[in-house]
N, C-alpha and C positions, 0 to 999 in steps of 0.2 A: 506746398511747403507750409503755408500759414495754417492750413487745415490740420496738419500734423502737429504743429506747435499748439494749436488750440486744444487738441486731444490730450496732450501732455499736461496742459495747464488746468484741465478739469480735475475735480476731486474724484477720488475712487468711487464714492457713492454714486456720483453722476454716471461714471463709466459703467458701473454695475447695472444701473437702471437701463442704460442704452444697450448693453451687451449680454444681459441675463439670458436672453433667448438662445444665445450661442451654446450655453451649457446644456439647456434642454435639448437643443438640436443634436448635440453630440451624444447625449444620453440615449436619445431615440435612435440615432444612427448606429450606435454600438449595441443596441438592444439590451440596455441595462435597466433592470427594474430597481427603483430606488424608493421604497416605501418610507424609509427613515431619513431620507435626504442626506445620506452619508456621501454619496457620489456628487451630489450637488455642492456640498461643502468643499469637496476636493476640487471641483471645478472652480469655485470661488478662490480657493487658495492658488490654483494655477493661474487664474486671471490676475490676482494680486502680484504673483511673481513676474508674470509677463509685463504688467504695468510698471513694476519697479525696474526691470532689466531692459525695458524698451529703449531702442536707439533709433530715432527718427530717420537717420540716413540709411538704415538697413532695409526699410520697407514699411508698408502700412501696418498700423497697430492692429487692425481687424484680422489680418492674416496671421500675425504673431499670436493673437489670442486663440484663433482656431487651432493652430499648431500646438500651442502649449496645453490647452484644455484637453484636446483629443489624446495627446500622448500621456498626459497625467492620468486620465481615466483608464487608458489601456494598461498603464503600469499598476494601477490599483487593482484592476481586474486580475492581472497576472499574479500579483502578490496574494490576493485572496485565494486564488486557485492553488497556489503553492502551499498556503497555510492549511487549506482543506486536505490536500494530499498528505501533509505531515500529520494532521490530526487522525486521518484514516489509518495511516501506517502505524501510528502510536496505538490506536485502539486495537488494531489487529495484533500488534505485538503484545499488548496487555492481555488480550483474549487468549492468545497462545500460552502466555506466561502463566495465566491463572488456571488453565486446564492442566490435566495430568500429563499431557504429552503422549498419551497412549492412543495413537490414531494409526490407521492404515490408509494408504492411498490407493484409489482405484479410479481409473478414467479421469484423472485430473482433479478429483474431489477427495476430501479427507473425511473419513468416517470414524467415529469413536469406537474403540473396542468395547464390546459389551462385557460387563463384569458379571461373574457368576460366583456363587459361594464355592470357594475352593476347599477341597478336603484338607484337614489339619495335618499337613505333612511338612516336614522340614525340607530344606533345599536339597540336602543329600538324598533323602528318601524320595523326593520327587524325581531327581535325576535317575535314581535306580529304577523307578517305575517306568520312566520314559525310555530308558535303555532297554528294558525288558520288552516293550511293545514295538519299538522301532527296529527297522532292519539295520544292517551294518552301515550302509550308505546314508540312511536317514539319520542315524546317530552321529555319523561323521559330520553331516551338515549341521546338526544341532550344536555339537561341541565347537565346531570351528566358526560357524556363522553367528550363532546367538551368544555363546559364552565367550569365545575369543575374539569376536567382532572382526572377522576376516571377510573380505569381499568374495562374491561368487567366482570372480575371475581368478583370484588367488587360490581359492579352494580347488577350482578346476585344474589349474596348473600343478598344484601340489599332488592331487590325486591322479593326474594324467587322464582326465576326462574332459568332455565339452562343458561349456558354461550352461548350456541347456540341460544337461544331465544333472548338474548341481541344483539348478532351479527346480527340476522335477523332484529330486530328493526332498527339497524344502517344502514343496507343495504337498507331497504325500505325508511328510512328517507333521506339517501343520494340521492336516485333516485328522490324523490319528490323535494328536495332542488335544485338539479341540474337543473330540469325542470324550477323551479321558477327563478333561477339565470340566466339560459341560455335565457329564453324568456322574462324576466322582468315582469312576470305575477303578478298581484295583485288580491287578493281575498277580 
């Protein structure tokens, strides 16, 4: 009991000198690299809080220091991890926002659509050229999927065919339109 009273009557500087190694121990145990001593400072703050809130009848001061320092360091590590996640999500959002948005996905990856010089055609003229080179089903896919923004399932139900058939129409239509766009062909 007298030893605990003696610990409380000591100044904080004396307690830091005696218990500084606890901070380094927990830094090492939690595998925290601390080149700028930011985590060490957090450990000191935790030690100060433990020193201020310590109640001798609850247990030894050393145990309370260990508990407080360790949990404070874990909290700081978690906080930094969340901040990094938020920064990465924000960077990704900004990257997508800055891009044109013209990407196609394949195998879980997004690839930018390559731009080519397009023939100087107005939208109506382009649609007439597309209608001329596409089959009836491919034109239906283009009109409903691209222009009217319908899903393949909705188109399949509307046309009375399978979803795979609609996907096939789209695949073939894309091939023909890419050739038209890439070479500037006119029919």
